[in-house]
matplotlib code that plots the C-alpha trace (Angstrom):
import matplotlib.pyplot as plt

x = [82.4, 85.8, 84.3, 82.1, 85.3, 87.1, 84.6, 84.6, 88.0, 87.9, 84.9, 87.1, 89.6, 92.4, 94.6, 96.3, 94.4, 94.7, 93.2, 89.7, 90.2, 91.3, 93.8, 92.6, 94.3, 91.4, 93.6, 93.0, 95.3, 97.1, 98.5, 98.6, 97.1, 98.6, 96.5, 97.4, 96.3, 93.1, 91.9, 92.4, 90.6, 87.8, 87.2, 86.2, 84.7, 87.0, 85.0, 85.5, 89.2, 89.2, 87.2, 89.0, 92.4, 91.6, 90.0, 92.9, 95.2, 93.4, 93.4, 97.3, 97.6, 95.3, 96.9, 100.7, 100.3, 99.5, 97.1, 96.1, 92.8, 92.8, 94.7, 95.1, 99.1, 100.4, 103.3, 104.4, 105.2, 108.6]
y = [7.5, 8.3, 9.4, 12.2, 12.8, 13.5, 15.9, 17.7, 18.2, 19.4, 21.8, 23.2, 23.7, 21.8, 19.2, 17.6, 14.4, 14.3, 12.1, 13.3, 11.3, 12.3, 10.9, 9.5, 12.8, 14.7, 16.2, 15.7, 13.4, 15.4, 12.6, 12.8, 10.0, 8.9, 9.4, 6.0, 4.2, 6.3, 5.1, 1.6, 2.0, 4.1, 2.3, 5.0, 4.6, 6.1, 9.4, 10.0, 9.5, 12.1, 14.2, 14.2, 14.4, 17.4, 18.6, 18.3, 19.6, 22.9, 23.4, 22.8, 25.8, 27.6, 27.5, 27.4, 29.7, 33.4, 33.5, 36.2, 37.2, 38.5, 35.2, 32.7, 32.9, 31.3, 32.3, 29.9, 31.1, 30.7]
z = [-51.8, -53.7, -56.5, -54.3, -52.3, -55.6, -56.7, -54.0, -53.9, -57.4, -56.6, -53.4, -56.3, -54.3, -56.5, -54.2, -52.6, -48.4, -46.2, -44.8, -41.5, -38.0, -35.8, -32.4, -30.8, -32.5, -35.3, -38.9, -40.9, -43.7, -45.4, -49.0, -51.3, -54.2, -57.5, -59.1, -55.6, -55.8, -59.2, -58.2, -55.0, -56.5, -59.6, -61.8, -65.3, -67.8, -68.1, -64.3, -64.6, -67.6, -65.5, -62.1, -63.9, -65.7, -62.7, -60.7, -63.1, -63.9, -59.9, -60.0, -62.6, -60.8, -57.5, -59.2, -62.3, -62.6, -66.3, -68.3, -68.4, -71.7, -73.7, -70.9, -71.2, -68.2, -65.9, -63.1, -59.8, -58.4]

ax = plt.figure().add_subplot(projection="3d")
ax.plot(x, y, z, "-o")
ax.set_aspect("equal")
plt.show()
């Protein structure tokens, strides 16, 4: 289940791993999960770990940088 969850985050271009649960009051829990802990719980293969780390990193770069469409040069926002 953790494998599918992480893949869905990457496909949605997310880079933070947020709890998908709902609180008793009906609001979504927005707790952020630590990647190190997710690796332990998920029991990923080395190939999956590499895939997920690369995907999450690429999504972070997309969110935090402006990338030149011609040469891929990145300038970080802020």
